[in-house]
C-alpha positions in Angstrom: 0.0 0.0 0.0 1.5 3.3 -1.1 0.7 6.2 1.2 1.7 9.9 1.0 3.3 9.8 4.5 5.5 6.8 3.6 6.6 8.3 0.3 7.4 11.7 2.0 9.5 9.9 4.7 11.4 7.9 2.1 12.0 11.1 0.0 13.3 12.9 3.1 15.7 10.1 4.0 16.9 9.6 0.5 17.6 13.3 0.2 20.1 13.1 3.1 17.6 14.1 5.8 18.7 11.8 8.6 16.7 11.3 11.8 13.8 13.4 10.6 11.0 14.3 13.0 8.3 11.7 12.2 5.1 10.9 13.9 3.5 7.5 13.1 0.2 7.8 11.3 -2.9 6.4 12.7 -3.8 2.8 11.7 -0.2 1.5 11.3 0.3 -2.1 12.2 2.9 -2.9 14.9 5.4 -4.2 12.4 5.0 -1.1 10.2 5.4 1.2 13.1 8.5 -0.6 14.3 10.0 -0.5 10.8 9.6 3.3 10.3 10.6 4.1 13.9 13.8 2.1 13.4 14.4 3.7 10.0 14.2 7.3 11.3 16.4 6.4 14.3 19.1 4.7 12.1 22.4 6.4 12.6 23.5 8.6 9.6 25.8 6.7 7.2 28.6 9.3 7.8 28.9 7.9 11.3 31.5 5.2 10.9 30.9 3.6 14.3 29.8 0.0 14.5 26.0 -0.2 14.8 26.2 -1.8 18.2 28.1 1.3 19.5 25.4 3.8 18.4 22.6 2.6 20.7 20.4 1.6 17.7 18.2 -1.4 18.4 16.1 -1.9 15.3 12.9 -3.9 14.8 12.5 -7.4 16.3 11.7 -8.9 12.9 15.1 -10.3 11.8 14.4 -9.8 8.1 13.5 -6.2 8.5 16.5 -5.5 10.8 18.9 -7.1 8.3 17.4 -5.1 5.4 17.9 -1.8 7.3 21.4 -2.7 8.2 22.2 -3.5 4.6 20.6 -0.2 3.6 22.9 1.7 5.9 25.9 -0.4 5.0 25.6 0.5 1.3 25.3 4.1 2.2 28.4 3.9 4.3 30.2 2.3 1.4 29.0 5.2 -0.8 30.5 7.7 1.7 33.8 5.9 1.6 33.9 5.8 -2.1 33.1 9.5 -2.3 36.1 10.2 0.0 38.2 8.4 -2.6 36.6 10.3 -5.5 35.1 7.0 -6.7 31.8 8.5 -7.9 30.7 5.6 -10.1 31.2 3.0 -7.3 29.4 5.4 -4.9 26.4 5.6 -7.2 26.2 1.8 -7.4 26.1 1.5 -3.6 23.4 4.3 -3.4 21.3 2.4 -6.0 21.7 -0.9 -4.0 20.8 1.0 -0.8 17.6 2.2 -2.4 16.8 -1.4 -3.5 17.2 -2.7 0.1 15.0 0.1 1.4 12.2 -0.7 -1.1 12.5 -4.4 -0.2 11.9 -3.9 3.5 9.0 -1.6 2.8 7.4 -4.3 0.6 7.8 -6.8 3.5 5.4 -4.7 5.6 3.0 -4.1 2.8 4.2 -0.7 1.7 5.3 -1.5 -1.8 5.5 1.4 -4.3 4.3 1.5 -7.8 6.8 1.1 -10.6 6.2 4.7 -11.7 6.9 5.9 -8.1 10.0 3.8 -7.8 11.3 5.1 -11.1 10.8 8.7 -10.0 12.2 8.1 -6.6 15.3 6.4 -8.1 15.9 9.4 -10.4 15.5 11.8 -7.5 17.9 9.9 -5.4 20.6 9.5 -8.0 20.5 13.2 -9.0 20.7 14.6 -5.4 22.0 12.1 -2.8 25.6 11.7 -4.0 26.4 15.4 -3.7 24.6 15.6 -0.4 26.5 12.6 1.0 29.7 14.2 -0.1 29.2 17.5 1.8 27.7 15.7 4.8 30.8 13.4 5.0 33.1 16.4 4.9 31.0 18.1 7.7 31.0 14.9 9.8 34.8 14.5 9.5 35.4 18.2 10.3 33.4 17.7 13.6 34.7 14.2 14.5 38.3 14.6 13.5 39.0 18.2 12.5 38.3 20.1 15.7 35.1 21.8 14.6 32.8 22.0 17.6 29.6 20.0 17.7 27.5 23.0 18.9 27.2 26.1 16.7 24.7 29.0 16.8 24.1 31.0 13.6 22.7 34.5 13.8 20.6 35.0 10.7 19.1 38.4 10.0 18.9 41.0 7.3 21.7 43.6 7.2 21.2 46.5 9.6 18.9 44.4 11.7 20.8 44.1 15.0 22.8 41.0 14.0 26.1 42.6 15.2 24.5 43.7 18.4 23.0 40.3 19.1 26.2 38.5 18.2 28.3 40.9 20.3 26.0 40.4 23.3 26.3 36.6 23.1 30.1 36.8 22.7 30.2 39.0 25.9 28.0 36.4 27.6 30.5 33.7 27.0 29.9 32.1 23.6 32.9 31.7 21.3 33.5 33.6 18.1 35.7 32.9 15.0 39.3 34.0 15.4 39.2 36.2 12.2 36.6 38.8 13.1 36.4 41.8 10.8 38.6 44.7 12.1 37.2 48.1 11.1 38.4 50.5 13.9 37.5 53.6 11.8 34.0 52.4 10.8 31.4 54.9 11.9 28.5 52.5 11.1 29.1 49.7 13.7 31.1 51.4 16.4 31.0 48.2 18.6 32.2 45.9 15.8 30.6 43.7 13.3 31.4 40.4 15.1 31.7 38.8 11.7 34.2 36.4 10.3 36.3 38.0 7.5 37.0 34.7 5.9 33.4 33.6 5.9 32.3 36.8 4.3 34.9 36.3 1.6 33.7 32.7 1.0 30.1 33.9 0.7 31.0 36.8 -1.5 32.9 34.5 -3.8 29.8 32.4 -4.3 27.7 35.4 -5.1 30.3 36.4 -7.7 30.3 33.0 -9.3 26.5 33.1 -9.4 26.7 36.5 -11.1 25.3 38.3 -8.1 26.3 40.6 -5.2 25.0 40.8 -1.7 23.0 43.8 -2.8 21.3 41.8 -5.6 21.0 38.5 -3.6 17.3 38.7 -3.5 17.3 37.1 -6.9 19.6 34.1 -7.0 19.6 31.8 -10.0 16.9 29.1 -9.8 18.4 25.8 -8.5 21.6 27.5 -7.4 21.9 25.2 -4.3 22.4 22.1 -6.6 25.1 23.7 -8.8 28.8 22.8 -8.8 29.5 26.3 -7.5 27.3 25.6 -4.5 29.1 22.3 -3.8 32.5 24.1 -3.8 31.1 26.8 -1.6 29.9 24.2 0.9 33.3 22.6 1.2 35.0 26.0 1.5 32.6 27.0 4.2 33.2 23.9 6.2 37.0 24.4 5.8 36.6 28.0 6.8 34.6 27.3 9.9 37.0 24.5 10.9 40.0 26.8 10.6 38.5 29.8 12.5 36.5 27.9 15.1 38.9 25.0 15.8 39.1 24.2 19.5 36.1 26.3 20.6 33.2 24.9 22.5 30.2 26.8 21.2 30.8 29.5 18.6 28.3 32.0 17.4 28.5 32.6 13.6 27.1 35.7 12.0 26.9 36.8 8.3 23.7 38.3 6.9 24.6 36.7 3.6 23.7 33.3 5.0 20.1 34.3 5.1 19.7 33.9 1.4 22.3 31.1 1.2 20.7 29.1 3.9 19.2 26.6 1.5 22.8 25.5 0.7 23.3 24.6 4.4 20.3 22.2 4.5 22.5 19.1 4.1 24.6 20.2 7.1 21.4 20.8 9.2 20.2 17.3 8.3 23.4 15.4 8.8 22.7 14.9 12.5 26.4 15.5 13.2 26.1 18.7 15.2 23.6 20.6 17.4 22.8 23.7 15.4 20.7 26.7 16.6 19.5 29.7 14.7 18.7 33.2 16.0 16.7 35.4 13.6 16.4 39.1 14.6 13.7 41.0 12.7 13.7 44.8 12.4 11.1 47.1 10.9 11.7 46.9 7.1 11.5 50.6 6.5 14.1 51.3 9.3 16.4 48.7 7.6 15.9 50.2 4.1 16.6 53.8 5.3 19.6 52.6 7.3 21.0 50.8 4.2 20.4 53.9 2.1 22.3 56.1 4.6 25.1 53.5 5.0 25.5 52.1 1.5 23.5 54.3 -0.8 21.1 51.5 -1.5 17.7 52.6 -2.8 14.7 52.1 -0.6 13.1 49.8 -3.1 16.3 47.6 -3.2 16.5 47.7 0.6 12.9 46.5 1.0 13.3 43.8 -1.6 16.4 42.6 0.2 14.6 42.6 3.6 11.9 40.4 2.1 14.3 37.9 0.6 16.6 37.7 3.6 13.8 37.4 6.2 11.5 35.1 4.3 14.3 32.7 3.2 15.9 32.5 6.7 12.5 31.8 8.3 11.3 29.2 5.8 14.6 27.2 5.7 14.9 26.9 9.5 11.4 25.8 10.4 12.5 22.3 11.4 15.5 23.6 13.4 16.2 24.8 16.9 15.6 28.5 16.5 14.4 31.8 18.1 12.8 34.7 16.3 13.7 38.0 18.0 12.0 41.4 17.7 14.7 44.0 17.1 12.8 46.4 19.4 13.0 43.8 22.2 16.8 43.5 21.6 17.3 47.2 21.9 14.9 48.0 24.7 14.9 44.7 26.7 18.2 43.0 26.0 18.2 41.2 29.3 14.9 39.5 28.3 16.3 38.6 24.9 19.4 37.1 26.6 17.2 35.0 28.8 15.3 33.7 25.8 18.6 32.8 24.1 19.8 31.1 27.3 16.6 28.9 27.3 17.0 28.0 23.7 20.7 27.2 23.7 21.2 25.6 27.1 18.0 24.3 28.8 17.6 21.7 30.1 21.4 21.6 30.3 23.2 23.2 33.3 26.4 24.3 31.4 25.1 27.8 30.9 28.0 30.3 30.6 25.8 33.3 29.5 26.2 36.2 31.9 23.4 38.7 32.6 25.8 41.6 32.5 26.4 41.0 28.8 23.0 42.6 28.2 24.6 45.9 28.9 26.5 45.5 25.7 23.4 46.7 23.9 23.2 50.5 23.6 19.8 51.9 22.6 21.5 55.1 21.4 23.0 53.2 18.5 19.6 52.9 16.9 19.4 55.7 14.3 16.4 54.6 12.3 13.1 53.5 14.0 10.8 52.7 11.1 8.4 55.3 12.4 9.5 57.9 9.9 7.0 59.3 7.4 6.3 56.8 4.6 4.3 59.2 2.5 7.4 60.0 0.3 7.5 56.4 -0.9 6.8 55.4 -4.5 4.0 53.0 -5.4 6.4 50.1 -5.7 8.1 50.9 -2.4 4.7 51.1 -0.6 3.7 47.7 -2.0 7.0 46.1 -0.9 6.7 47.8 2.6 3.1 46.6 3.0 4.1 43.0 2.2 7.2 43.2 4.5 5.1 44.6 7.4 2.7 41.7 7.1 5.6 39.2 7.4 7.1 41.1 10.3 3.8 41.3 12.1 3.4 37.5 11.9 6.9 36.9 13.1 7.1 39.2 16.1 3.5 38.9 17.4 2.9 35.1 17.1 2.9 33.6 20.6 4.3 30.3 19.3 6.7 29.2 16.5 4.5 26.5 15.3 2.5 25.1 12.4 -0.1 27.8 12.6 2.5 30.5 12.2 4.1 28.7 9.3 0.8 28.4 7.6 0.0 32.1 8.0 3.4 32.9 6.6 2.9 30.5 3.7 -0.4 32.2 2.9 1.4 35.6 2.4 5.0 34.7 1.4 5.8 33.7 -2.2 7.7 30.5 -2.9 11.2 30.7 -4.2 11.5 34.2 -2.9 15.2 34.4 -3.7 15.0 32.7 -7.1 15.1 34.6 -10.4 
């Protein structure tokens, strides 16, 4: 019996989404439930440990358990082949892994139609090899290269308090990359950008290869995340983070460019190799646009379009992650409350909480020059349309009591798909 839930689960796993959040649907038999629970709990193939050392138990049915182990074994062999640049052999193992997975599904009565199998196989062979490659690099960097297994990313549009938030967290005890931008004479961010110089260069190089600039990054080429340029960028990003965060315990990473590039980080989010968290500060879009105009000479229309792209993409791509959406006004006026929320997200229920309340004093409300309350009557028709849309998004994000499916649906009802694709 082919069901939508089963097909979606298989597509997730075969896209490199390991250990997805999955709730068993009503009406599943005991053997079906046991199979799919064991499947989502299966250790990622990049994890080279023996299965007995991972704590995985598996279903009691010996045939199903063997099939799942063979599925993982073929994926592990694919990872090893990719490390040796043996692409053809890796593809053969991926194909055999798919066959094993389809076999165990048939055993419990979840066989797929020939057409569905054909489409699933085409999907897997076109995407999984490159995903396994970058996930293997990511796993090795964490397991053997000194990259910490806990990282927090600050995602927010330029001029939205990302520097202030990152600086506060750094003062509170989180680590930062060792190559922070040094701009002592910069009058824009007097307290520093708290941003990795190398990471910025890696991201700018990708924009250049895609024929874009950060100021035109609201329209990236369609399908950019599956391009060879994106694959090279992923590997450079991993190497950059490994170099600048090596030996740290829990670094906070900030670059607004990552908002529109976050789709390219999905394989890392789904590798189940590190505990990642995302903080998304949201500022009034007109305040951001006016600040960009004053600082960079960016037109208001460009600034509003960039706000929409950065905020919408960062929100949509991190829905299944550990995250916190932060109202910029709260950050400026109530930094101690924001710091407490960050503490709860990043450390509860753990007790190893290094964040210090005094760090909230790092935030200086006097640094806010644009409030978003300025007169909007001088805007053009296009600017007013963009502002109206952006304000609807902001209203949903900063007023919703819960970051849940209801919020996501409300945002989907107003946000366009592929907001950053041209």
